[in-house]
Every structure is written in structure tokens, then in C-alpha cells.
N, CA, C and O atoms as a GROMACS GRO file, in nm:
protein
  352
    1UNK      N    1   0.084  -0.118   0.000
    1UNK     CA    2   0.000   0.000   0.000
    1UNK      C    3   0.089   0.124   0.000
    1UNK      O    4   0.198   0.125   0.057
    2UNK      N    5   0.040   0.227  -0.064
    2UNK     CA    6   0.107   0.357  -0.065
    2UNK      C    7   0.006   0.461  -0.017
    2UNK      O    8  -0.105   0.470  -0.069
    3UNK      N    9   0.047   0.538   0.083
    3UNK     CA   10  -0.039   0.641   0.140
    3UNK      C   11   0.021   0.778   0.110
    3UNK      O   12   0.140   0.799   0.128
    4UNK      N   13  -0.062   0.869   0.064
    4UNK     CA   14  -0.019   1.006   0.034
    4UNK      C   15  -0.115   1.102   0.102
    4UNK      O   16  -0.237   1.090   0.088
    5UNK      N   17  -0.060   1.196   0.175
    5UNK     CA   18  -0.142   1.303   0.234
    5UNK      C   19  -0.084   1.434   0.183
    5UNK      O   20   0.031   1.467   0.213
    6UNK      N   21  -0.162   1.508   0.107
    6UNK     CA   22  -0.118   1.635   0.051
    6UNK      C   23  -0.137   1.743   0.157
    6UNK      O   24  -0.248   1.763   0.207
    7UNK      N   25  -0.029   1.811   0.189
    7UNK     CA   26  -0.034   1.918   0.288
    7UNK      C   27  -0.078   2.046   0.218
    7UNK      O   28  -0.022   2.084   0.116
    8UNK      N   29  -0.178   2.112   0.274
    8UNK     CA   30  -0.232   2.234   0.215
    8UNK      C   31  -0.122   2.335   0.193
    8UNK      O   32  -0.044   2.364   0.284
    9UNK      N   33  -0.115   2.390   0.073
    9UNK     CA   34  -0.016   2.490   0.040
    9UNK      C   35   0.119   2.432   0.000
    9UNK      O   36   0.210   2.507  -0.034
   10UNK      N   37   0.133   2.300   0.003
   10UNK     CA   38   0.262   2.238  -0.030
   10UNK      C   39   0.287   2.236  -0.180
   10UNK      O   40   0.402   2.234  -0.224
   11UNK      N   41   0.182   2.234  -0.258
   11UNK     CA   42   0.196   2.230  -0.403
   11UNK      C   43   0.178   2.370  -0.460
   11UNK      O   44   0.099   2.450  -0.409
   12UNK      N   45   0.251   2.398  -0.565
   12UNK     CA   46   0.234   2.528  -0.629
   12UNK      C   47   0.098   2.533  -0.697
   12UNK      O   48   0.048   2.432  -0.747
   13UNK      N   49   0.041   2.649  -0.697
   13UNK     CA   50  -0.091   2.666  -0.759
   13UNK      C   51  -0.075   2.670  -0.910
   13UNK      O   52  -0.024   2.769  -0.964
   14UNK      N   53  -0.117   2.569  -0.976
   14UNK     CA   54  -0.112   2.561  -1.121
   14UNK      C   55  -0.256   2.561  -1.169
   14UNK      O   56  -0.326   2.460  -1.156
   15UNK      N   57  -0.303   2.672  -1.226
   15UNK     CA   58  -0.446   2.683  -1.260
   15UNK      C   59  -0.494   2.582  -1.363
   15UNK      O   60  -0.615   2.557  -1.371
   16UNK      N   61  -0.405   2.525  -1.442
   16UNK     CA   62  -0.448   2.433  -1.547
   16UNK      C   63  -0.461   2.289  -1.498
   16UNK      O   64  -0.519   2.205  -1.566
   17UNK      N   65  -0.406   2.261  -1.379
   17UNK     CA   66  -0.410   2.124  -1.329
   17UNK      C   67  -0.514   2.111  -1.218
   17UNK      O   68  -0.530   2.203  -1.138
   18UNK      N   69  -0.585   1.998  -1.212
   18UNK     CA   70  -0.682   1.980  -1.104
   18UNK      C   71  -0.609   1.961  -0.971
   18UNK      O   72  -0.498   1.908  -0.966
   19UNK      N   73  -0.674   2.004  -0.865
   19UNK     CA   74  -0.620   1.986  -0.730
   19UNK      C   75  -0.620   1.837  -0.697
   19UNK      O   76  -0.722   1.770  -0.713
   20UNK      N   77  -0.505   1.783  -0.651
   20UNK     CA   78  -0.503   1.640  -0.617
   20UNK      C   79  -0.584   1.614  -0.491
   20UNK      O   80  -0.598   1.703  -0.407
   21UNK      N   81  -0.637   1.493  -0.475
   21UNK     CA   82  -0.708   1.459  -0.352
   21UNK      C   83  -0.614   1.475  -0.232
   21UNK      O   84  -0.496   1.443  -0.240
   22UNK      N   85  -0.668   1.524  -0.121
   22UNK     CA   86  -0.586   1.547  -0.002
   22UNK      C   87  -0.532   1.417   0.055
   22UNK      O   88  -0.422   1.414   0.110
   23UNK      N   89  -0.609   1.309   0.042
   23UNK     CA   90  -0.567   1.178   0.093
   23UNK      C   91  -0.575   1.079  -0.022
   23UNK      O   92  -0.676   1.070  -0.092
   24UNK      N   93  -0.466   1.005  -0.040
   24UNK     CA   94  -0.461   0.906  -0.148
   24UNK      C   95  -0.408   0.774  -0.091
   24UNK      O   96  -0.317   0.773  -0.008
   25UNK      N   97  -0.467   0.666  -0.136
   25UNK     CA   98  -0.425   0.533  -0.092
   25UNK      C   99  -0.428   0.440  -0.214
   25UNK      O  100  -0.529   0.429  -0.282
   26UNK      N  101  -0.316   0.375  -0.238
   26UNK     CA  102  -0.306   0.288  -0.355
   26UNK      C  103  -0.254   0.150  -0.314
   26UNK      O  104  -0.169   0.138  -0.226
   27UNK      N  105  -0.307   0.047  -0.378
   27UNK     CA  106  -0.258  -0.089  -0.361
   27UNK      C  107  -0.160  -0.112  -0.476
   27UNK      O  108  -0.200  -0.145  -0.588
   28UNK      N  109  -0.031  -0.094  -0.448
   28UNK     CA  110   0.069  -0.099  -0.554
   28UNK      C  111   0.084  -0.235  -0.618
   28UNK      O  112   0.126  -0.244  -0.733
   29UNK      N  113   0.051  -0.342  -0.546
   29UNK     CA  114   0.061  -0.475  -0.608
   29UNK      C  115  -0.047  -0.496  -0.713
   29UNK      O  116  -0.023  -0.560  -0.815
   30UNK      N  117  -0.166  -0.443  -0.690
   30UNK     CA  118  -0.276  -0.457  -0.784
   30UNK      C  119  -0.287  -0.339  -0.881
   30UNK      O  120  -0.346  -0.351  -0.988
   31UNK      N  121  -0.230  -0.225  -0.842
   31UNK     CA  122  -0.243  -0.102  -0.919
   31UNK      C  123  -0.110  -0.026  -0.920
   31UNK      O  124  -0.100   0.080  -0.859
   32UNK      N  125  -0.008  -0.079  -0.988
   32UNK     CA  126   0.123  -0.014  -0.986
   32UNK      C  127   0.124   0.124  -1.050
   32UNK      O  128   0.214   0.204  -1.023
   33UNK      N  129   0.026   0.153  -1.133
   33UNK     CA  130   0.018   0.284  -1.197
   33UNK      C  131  -0.054   0.388  -1.113
   33UNK      O  132  -0.068   0.503  -1.155
   34UNK      N  133  -0.098   0.350  -0.995
   34UNK     CA  134  -0.168   0.439  -0.901
   34UNK      C  135  -0.287   0.509  -0.968
   34UNK      O  136  -0.301   0.631  -0.958
   35UNK      N  137  -0.370   0.432  -1.034
   35UNK     CA  138  -0.487   0.487  -1.103
   35UNK      C  139  -0.612   0.486  -1.018
   35UNK      O  140  -0.703   0.566  -1.039
   36UNK      N  141  -0.619   0.394  -0.919
   36UNK     CA  142  -0.741   0.377  -0.839
   36UNK      C  143  -0.715   0.418  -0.694
   36UNK      O  144  -0.657   0.342  -0.617
   37UNK      N  145  -0.759   0.540  -0.657
   37UNK     CA  146  -0.743   0.590  -0.521
   37UNK      C  147  -0.844   0.518  -0.431
   37UNK      O  148  -0.965   0.532  -0.448
   38UNK      N  149  -0.793   0.442  -0.335
   38UNK     CA  150  -0.878   0.361  -0.247
   38UNK      C  151  -0.911   0.430  -0.114
   38UNK      O  152  -0.972   0.369  -0.027
   39UNK      N  153  -0.872   0.555  -0.098
   39UNK     CA  154  -0.887   0.622   0.032
   39UNK      C  155  -1.031   0.622   0.083
   39UNK      O  156  -1.055   0.596   0.201
   40UNK      N  157  -1.126   0.648  -0.003
   40UNK     CA  158  -1.267   0.652   0.041
   40UNK      C  159  -1.322   0.514   0.071
   40UNK      O  160  -1.406   0.499   0.160
   41UNK      N  161  -1.277   0.414  -0.001
   41UNK     CA  162  -1.331   0.280   0.019
   41UNK      C  163  -1.259   0.202   0.130
   41UNK      O  164  -1.306   0.096   0.170
   42UNK      N  165  -1.148   0.253   0.178
   42UNK     CA  166  -1.072   0.185   0.284
   42UNK      C  167  -1.037   0.282   0.396
   42UNK      O  168  -0.919   0.307   0.422
   43UNK      N  169  -1.139   0.337   0.464
   43UNK     CA  170  -1.112   0.435   0.570
   43UNK      C  171  -1.031   0.379   0.686
   43UNK      O  172  -0.957   0.452   0.752
   44UNK      N  173  -1.043   0.249   0.712
   44UNK     CA  174  -0.964   0.189   0.822
   44UNK      C  175  -0.815   0.188   0.788
   44UNK      O  176  -0.732   0.210   0.876
   45UNK      N  177  -0.781   0.164   0.664
   45UNK     CA  178  -0.640   0.168   0.622
   45UNK      C  179  -0.586   0.310   0.630
   45UNK      O  180  -0.473   0.332   0.673
   46UNK      N  181  -0.668   0.407   0.589
   46UNK     CA  182  -0.626   0.548   0.599
   46UNK      C  183  -0.601   0.584   0.745
   46UNK      O  184  -0.501   0.649   0.777
   47UNK      N  185  -0.690   0.543   0.833
   47UNK     CA  186  -0.674   0.572   0.977
   47UNK      C  187  -0.547   0.505   1.030
   47UNK      O  188  -0.476   0.564   1.112
   48UNK      N  189  -0.518   0.384   0.986
   48UNK     CA  190  -0.396   0.315   1.031
   48UNK      C  191  -0.271   0.391   0.987
   48UNK      O  192  -0.176   0.404   1.064
   49UNK      N  193  -0.271   0.440   0.864
   49UNK     CA  194  -0.156   0.519   0.818
   49UNK      C  195  -0.144   0.650   0.896
   49UNK      O  196  -0.034   0.692   0.930
   50UNK      N  197  -0.258   0.713   0.925
   50UNK     CA  198  -0.254   0.837   1.003
   50UNK      C  199  -0.196   0.811   1.142
   50UNK      O  200  -0.120   0.893   1.194
   51UNK      N  201  -0.233   0.698   1.202
   51UNK     CA  202  -0.179   0.663   1.333
   51UNK      C  203  -0.027   0.645   1.325
   51UNK      O  204   0.045   0.688   1.415
   52UNK      N  205   0.021   0.583   1.219
   52UNK     CA  206   0.164   0.565   1.201
   52UNK      C  207   0.237   0.698   1.185
   52UNK      O  208   0.350   0.715   1.232
   53UNK      N  209   0.171   0.791   1.118
   53UNK     CA  210   0.235   0.921   1.094
   53UNK      C  211   0.242   1.009   1.218
   53UNK      O  212   0.333   1.091   1.230
   54UNK      N  213   0.149   0.993   1.309
   54UNK     CA  214   0.150   1.076   1.429
   54UNK      C  215   0.282   1.057   1.502
   54UNK      O  216   0.327   0.944   1.522
   55UNK      N  217   0.342   1.165   1.539
   55UNK     CA  218   0.470   1.160   1.606
   55UNK      C  219   0.588   1.159   1.511
   55UNK      O  220   0.702   1.178   1.553
   56UNK      N  221   0.560   1.136   1.382
   56UNK     CA  222   0.668   1.137   1.284
   56UNK      C  223   0.662   1.258   1.192
   56UNK      O  224   0.752   1.281   1.112
   57UNK      N  225   0.556   1.335   1.204
   57UNK     CA  226   0.545   1.455   1.122
   57UNK      C  227   0.602   1.571   1.199
   57UNK      O  228   0.615   1.568   1.322
   58UNK      N  229   0.636   1.674   1.126
   58UNK     CA  230   0.703   1.788   1.186
   58UNK      C  231   0.625   1.915   1.155
   58UNK      O  232   0.573   1.933   1.045
   59UNK      N  233   0.618   2.002   1.253
   59UNK     CA  234   0.559   2.133   1.235
   59UNK      C  235   0.647   2.211   1.138
   59UNK      O  236   0.769   2.215   1.156
   60UNK      N  237   0.588   2.275   1.034
   60UNK     CA  238   0.670   2.351   0.941
   60UNK      C  239   0.759   2.455   1.010
   60UNK      O  240   0.867   2.487   0.960
   61UNK      N  241   0.714   2.507   1.123
   61UNK     CA  242   0.795   2.605   1.195
   61UNK      C  243   0.923   2.542   1.248
   61UNK      O  244   1.021   2.612   1.274
   62UNK      N  245   0.923   2.411   1.266
   62UNK     CA  246   1.041   2.342   1.318
   62UNK      C  247   1.150   2.328   1.214
   62UNK      O  248   1.260   2.281   1.246
   63UNK      N  249   1.123   2.367   1.090
   63UNK     CA  250   1.225   2.355   0.987
   63UNK      C  251   1.325   2.469   0.991
   63UNK      O  252   1.420   2.470   0.913
   64UNK      N  253   1.304   2.565   1.080
   64UNK     CA  254   1.402   2.673   1.093
   64UNK      C  255   1.531   2.616   1.150
   64UNK      O  256   1.529   2.530   1.238
   65UNK      N  257   1.643   2.665   1.101
   65UNK     CA  258   1.773   2.618   1.147
   65UNK      C  259   1.809   2.690   1.275
   65UNK      O  260   1.795   2.812   1.285
   66UNK      N  261   1.857   2.615   1.374
   66UNK     CA  262   1.898   2.677   1.498
   66UNK      C  263   2.022   2.762   1.474
   66UNK      O  264   2.102   2.732   1.386
   67UNK      N  265   2.039   2.870   1.552
   67UNK     CA  266   2.155   2.956   1.532
   67UNK      C  267   2.287   2.879   1.542
   67UNK      O  268   2.380   2.906   1.466
   68UNK      N  269   2.296   2.784   1.635
   68UNK     CA  270   2.419   2.707   1.652
   68UNK      C  271   2.447   2.623   1.527
   68UNK      O  272   2.561   2.617   1.480
   69UNK      N  273   2.344   2.557   1.474
   69UNK     CA  274   2.362   2.474   1.356
   69UNK      C  275   2.398   2.559   1.235
   69UNK      O  276   2.481   2.518   1.154
   70UNK      N  277   2.338   2.677   1.222
   70UNK     CA  278   2.366   2.760   1.106
   70UNK      C  279   2.512   2.805   1.104
   70UNK      O  280   2.565   2.835   0.997
   71UNK      N  281   2.577   2.811   1.219
   71UNK     CA  282   2.719   2.846   1.224
   71UNK      C  283   2.805   2.733   1.167
   71UNK      O  284   2.914   2.758   1.117
   72UNK      N  285   2.755   2.609   1.175
   72UNK     CA  286   2.832   2.492   1.130
   72UNK      C  287   2.812   2.462   0.982
   72UNK      O  288   2.886   2.381   0.926
   73UNK      N  289   2.715   2.526   0.917
   73UNK     CA  290   2.684   2.498   0.777
   73UNK      C  291   2.748   2.606   0.690
   73UNK      O  292   2.745   2.724   0.723
   74UNK      N  293   2.806   2.562   0.579
   74UNK     CA  294   2.863   2.656   0.483
   74UNK      C  295   2.756   2.758   0.443
   74UNK      O  296   2.645   2.719   0.407
   75UNK      N  297   2.787   2.887   0.448
   75UNK     CA  298   2.687   2.990   0.417
   75UNK      C  299   2.623   2.975   0.279
   75UNK      O  300   2.504   3.002   0.263
   76UNK      N  301   2.699   2.932   0.180
   76UNK     CA  302   2.642   2.913   0.046
   76UNK      C  303   2.541   2.799   0.046
   76UNK      O  304   2.435   2.807  -0.017
   77UNK      N  305   2.576   2.692   0.116
   77UNK     CA  306   2.484   2.578   0.126
   77UNK      C  307   2.358   2.619   0.202
   77UNK      O  308   2.248   2.583   0.161
   78UNK      N  309   2.374   2.692   0.310
   78UNK     CA  310   2.259   2.737   0.388
   78UNK      C  311   2.167   2.824   0.304
   78UNK      O  312   2.045   2.810   0.311
   79UNK      N  313   2.223   2.914   0.225
   79UNK     CA  314   2.142   3.000   0.138
   79UNK      C  315   2.070   2.918   0.033
   79UNK      O  316   1.954   2.944   0.001
   80UNK      N  317   2.139   2.818  -0.020
   80UNK     CA  318   2.075   2.731  -0.121
   80UNK      C  319   1.959   2.654  -0.059
   80UNK      O  320   1.853   2.642  -0.121
   81UNK      N  321   1.977   2.602   0.063
   81UNK     CA  322   1.870   2.531   0.132
   81UNK      C  323   1.752   2.624   0.158
   81UNK      O  324   1.636   2.584   0.146
   82UNK      N  325   1.781   2.750   0.193
   82UNK     CA  326   1.673   2.848   0.215
   82UNK      C  327   1.598   2.874   0.085
   82UNK      O  328   1.475   2.880   0.084
   83UNK      N  329   1.671   2.888  -0.026
   83UNK     CA  330   1.606   2.917  -0.155
   83UNK      C  331   1.516   2.802  -0.199
   83UNK      O  332   1.419   2.823  -0.271
   84UNK      N  333   1.550   2.681  -0.155
   84UNK     CA  334   1.468   2.565  -0.190
   84UNK      C  335   1.355   2.541  -0.091
   84UNK      O  336   1.271   2.453  -0.113
   85UNK      N  337   1.352   2.618   0.018
   85UNK     CA  338   1.244   2.605   0.116
   85UNK      C  339   1.267   2.501   0.223
   85UNK      O  340   1.174   2.469   0.298
   86UNK      N  341   1.389   2.447   0.232
   86UNK     CA  342   1.416   2.345   0.333
   86UNK      C  343   1.436   2.405   0.472
   86UNK      O  344   1.402   2.342   0.572
   87UNK      N  345   1.490   2.525   0.478
   87UNK     CA  346   1.511   2.592   0.606
   87UNK      C  347   1.469   2.737   0.592
   87UNK      O  348   1.453   2.790   0.482
   88UNK      N  349   1.452   2.800   0.708
   88UNK     CA  350   1.418   2.943   0.709
   88UNK      C  351   1.538   3.023   0.746
   88UNK      O  352   1.530   3.146   0.753
   0.00000   0.00000   0.00000
């Protein structure tokens, strides 16, 4: 099984493309092309994945680099990470 949860605002707004479903669940053995989203028909599996994710997800505010760590990172690398949105 493959579980996908789209975080609001994580995708760029592309007006020509439809908004992806917020929750996606695929049976990769039966559907390797991920054509059949099973999230609505398998709510117990979705809940099980959500339980697994709890405690493993991070608050976006936590992606800020601590002052001590930023001293240890090459300034060019740190700026590149900021430009890509990995750190603040």
C-alpha cells in the first residue's frame, strides 16, 4: 500500500491542473500505476496510516535552522537550502 497526504499549500498553484485529492491510498501490487485511489473505500487503512504518521510529522515552523547549527553549515549551502524552502 502507498499512502499520500497532501499538505495544504505544499503544491504550487497551477491553474491548469486539477487539485489532487488530499488523501490518497493505492494498492501498488494490484495497481502499480496508481490509477485507483482507495482512500474513500478503505477508511480503516487510511486511519492506520494516520496513526503511524502521528509523532513522525514535523511542524513547518520546526524547519528553521537553529543559530548554533547555522554556524556549522557553509553559508552558500545554507542560502541554497533556504532558496529551496528546506530551512528558514
